[in-house]
Steps between C-alpha positions, in 0.01 A plus 500: 500500500295452186454167331351370182319178430468252218230582245244315293488342247844349559424455870186448705328719756614244759861573400442872561360431849794268570732786402332734752536243780863436400566875519375511859719203591802662332439830679469326837822308445703793366365829634723502810800529264357839400399617848145366484307299755350175366218530755389834349458422132219686326384394157314739276366486151273687261261345248632155404774558760223563754348167408833322542575680827161394636546138387845485660392672823146383568488141381673176580653493152832315508453392861683177431823680408485865602703623794371851570185710513496880492435724797293732283308519174415809297265384224426780255221458245549129465287268293394294800195316370579339165149365434476725193844408368545123539317212336426241767372507858815313603724773350286776650527345846870426464610844378256741667638626832145585616426126493819387674562715808671261740734742680576869510795718591485718808473808276266462202410800286256474209464801269300579187349784303126554533430494211822395333483514120752275328442367151218631281204266527600351836300548819646809666397358838683164456792591729264670747278191525800266525664712772182527705435125465852416618459731801180312593670161459795615714271632773307169497836324550579716805724761337475873549600627154541867417282594204604802294257636245687743278184649352443546129846422366612310191699178523840660437447772760410243766857371467656845525300571819739265680784750449297820544578631849163677504294185434329299770651183351853634547432610857327178609778291339779712650349466847463123469853450368679728745279500811709247693834622367614796703 
């Protein structure tokens, strides 16, 4: 299943995170109708989707109303530390998954290019640094995340690695998703 989320400027970043949490709840409530197991939901995302997937999977966002948490997370090249993108310390703390790890799925995969060029003029190690920092924060919280460095790969190619049967990201993800289903 693929889902969208509400966008700025009409909506806030908080609305987008709410949409990601709502998607997990919807999947948990409805996946059995399609042959799925609500206890085996994996959430994945790339870039801004990676940020939202991390917020919905690793933090207590929406804890007062959410009903489900995913079994696995595949966070691909997410903007995970928003210190360079938001204005206030309060916003940075609120919307940076690296500052809010309060839980983690059984299977957590963090991938990035190293380096990972994106937009001209941006730090080509931004996603690398964010991914490595999140891995450290997860380990400090007691998780055992799988870290996948995709090598020197641009931002678009780090997304396509997820579907490339020859990539380490594909193989690690496939194993995590299907290891208990036989």
